[in-house]
C-alpha positions in Angstrom: -4.7 -17.7 0.4 -1.0 -17.3 -0.2 -0.3 -20.8 -2.0 -3.9 -21.1 -4.2 -4.2 -16.9 -4.6 -0.7 -15.3 -4.5 2.1 -17.6 -5.8 0.0 -20.2 -8.2 -0.9 -16.5 -9.8 2.4 -15.4 -10.5 4.0 -14.3 -7.5 7.5 -15.5 -6.9 9.3 -12.9 -4.8 10.1 -15.4 -1.4 9.8 -11.5 0.7 6.1 -10.9 -0.5 5.0 -14.4 -0.1 7.4 -14.7 3.1 5.2 -11.8 4.6 2.0 -12.6 3.8 2.0 -16.1 5.2 3.3 -14.0 8.3 0.8 -10.8 8.9 -2.2 -12.2 10.1 -4.9 -10.2 7.7 -7.8 -11.4 10.2 -6.6 -8.9 12.7 -6.8 -5.9 10.2 -10.6 -6.8 9.3 -13.5 -5.6 11.8 -14.9 -8.8 13.4 -18.1 -9.2 11.2 -15.4 -10.0 8.3 -13.0 -12.4 9.9 -14.5 -15.9 8.4 -13.4 -14.5 5.1 -10.2 -12.9 5.8 -8.1 -14.7 3.8 -10.5 -15.2 0.8 -9.0 -13.1 -1.8 -11.4 -10.0 -2.3 -11.5 -6.7 -0.5 -13.4 -6.3 2.8 -15.1 -3.3 3.8 -13.6 -1.8 7.3 -15.6 1.0 7.9 -15.7 4.6 6.3 -16.3 3.9 3.5 -12.7 2.2 3.1 -11.8 -1.4 2.4 -9.2 -3.8 2.5 -6.9 -4.7 -0.3 -7.5 -8.0 -1.9 -4.4 -10.2 -1.1 -3.3 -10.7 -4.6 -3.1 -6.7 -5.3 -1.3 -6.1 -2.0 1.1 -9.1 -3.1 1.4 -7.1 -7.1 1.8 -4.0 -5.6 4.5 -4.8 -2.9 6.4 -6.9 -5.8 6.6 -4.0 -8.0 8.4 -2.0 -5.6 11.2 -4.4 -5.5 13.0 -2.9 -2.7 16.2 -4.0 -0.3 15.4 -4.2 3.3 16.1 -1.0 5.1 15.1 1.0 2.3 12.4 3.8 3.1 8.8 3.5 1.5 5.8 5.9 1.5 2.4 4.3 2.1 -0.1 7.0 1.1 -3.3 5.5 2.9 -2.6 3.6 5.7 -6.7 2.1 5.8 -6.6 -1.1 7.5 -2.9 -1.0 8.2 -2.7 -4.3 6.3 -0.3 -3.0 3.7 2.0 -1.4 5.7 2.7 -4.6 8.3 3.1 -6.2 4.7 6.2 -4.3 3.3 7.5 -4.1 7.5 7.2 -7.7 7.7 9.6 -7.3 4.3 12.3 -5.2 6.1 11.3 -1.6 4.7 10.6 1.4 6.8 7.3 2.2 6.3 6.0 5.6 6.6 2.4 5.6 6.0 -0.2 8.6 6.1 -4.1 8.1 6.7 -6.3 11.4 6.0 -9.7 9.4 7.7 -8.8 10.1 11.8 -11.1 7.3 12.8 -8.6 4.6 10.9 -5.7 6.0 11.9 -6.6 5.6 15.5 -8.3 1.5 14.9 -5.1 0.7 13.0 -2.3 2.0 15.1 -3.5 -0.1 18.0 -3.2 -3.1 15.6 0.0 -2.2 14.2 1.9 -1.9 17.7 0.0 -4.9 18.9 1.8 -7.2 16.4 5.2 -5.4 17.1 5.3 -2.7 14.5 5.9 0.0 16.9 9.2 1.1 14.1 6.3 2.0 11.3 5.3 5.4 11.5 2.2 6.3 11.1 0.7 10.0 10.2 -3.0 11.5 10.2 -3.3 14.2 7.0 -3.7 14.7 3.5 -1.1 11.8 1.8 -1.5 14.0 -1.2 1.5 15.9 -0.2 3.5 12.8 1.1 5.4 13.4 4.1 8.8 15.8 2.9 10.5 15.4 6.3 11.3 12.0 5.5 11.6 11.9 1.8 13.6 11.2 -0.2 11.6 8.0 -0.5 13.1 4.5 -1.8 9.3 3.7 -2.8 5.7 5.1 -2.2 3.2 3.2 -2.8 -0.2 4.7 -3.2 -3.5 2.4 -1.9 -6.2 4.8 -3.1 -7.1 5.9 -7.2 -6.8 9.6 -7.7 -7.2 10.8 -11.2 -4.0 11.8 -11.7 -0.4 11.2 -10.1 0.1 14.1 -7.3 3.4 16.0 -8.1 4.2 16.4 -4.5 4.8 12.5 -4.9 7.2 12.4 -7.6 9.2 15.1 -5.9 9.6 12.9 -2.9 10.6 10.2 -4.8 14.5 9.0 -5.0 16.2 9.2 -7.9 16.2 5.5 -8.1 12.9 5.2 -6.2 10.0 3.4 -7.9 6.3 4.7 -7.0 3.0 2.2 -7.7 -0.3 3.9 -7.8 -3.6 3.2 -9.2 -5.0 6.4 -11.5 -8.4 7.1 -12.6 -11.5 7.9 -12.2 -13.3 7.7 -9.1 -16.1 5.2 -8.1 -15.2 2.9 -12.0 -12.1 0.9 -12.9 -8.2 2.5 -12.8 -4.8 1.7 -13.9 -2.5 0.5 -11.9 0.7 2.1 -13.1 4.2 1.7 -12.1 6.3 5.0 -12.3 10.2 5.1 -12.1 13.0 7.1 -13.8 15.3 6.1 -16.2 18.3 8.1 -17.5 16.4 11.5 -15.9 13.1 10.6 -17.8 9.8 10.1 -15.9 9.0 5.9 -17.4 5.2 4.8 -16.7 4.2 1.4 -17.3 0.4 -0.2 -17.4 0.2 -3.0 -14.8 -3.5 -3.6 -15.6 -6.9 -2.6 -14.6 -7.7 -2.2 -11.1 -10.5 -1.1 -8.9 -9.8 1.3 -5.7 -11.6 3.3 -3.2 -11.4 7.0 -4.5 -8.4 9.2 -3.4 -9.9 11.6 -0.5 -7.9 14.7 -0.4 -6.1 17.7 -2.5 
């Protein structure tokens, strides 16, 4: 998967590649889909949600350009796979999931793999996690129709946010957002398709 679907498509950060070789994606998908766990495709995880396509996980992780030990907020824990990749890369991860059933299912998987230091919370990620802000990076794994202002407010001055934005159930745009000389700058990283953002 890593060689053919990620590295061959231009992902070069060795920490991303190593993390995606290390984190066992099959443990984050339901039993009936484990035979497809290493296909480069999203898969259903229940509750109307999906685990993201591995290539997209790699792209979003690489775009954050964080240093090990830096604090990353993930909005949309889902299966827990993206959070595990970030933790494997050395991030101090804080992840929020709005669907209690997913949050309850994901925590034991993370703990079982040794990611007990990865902090999770059940709640509305639109409002971020102010108690632990500012964040050096914010990654959003569901698509709102606008960038939530509370997330921008919780981003460190030198931090980066990676977020898909667009209409629910349709194609969205993946944005890299950061501050340069005090101004917000957004870079378009192409078209994507994510599950709709739930919450506010």
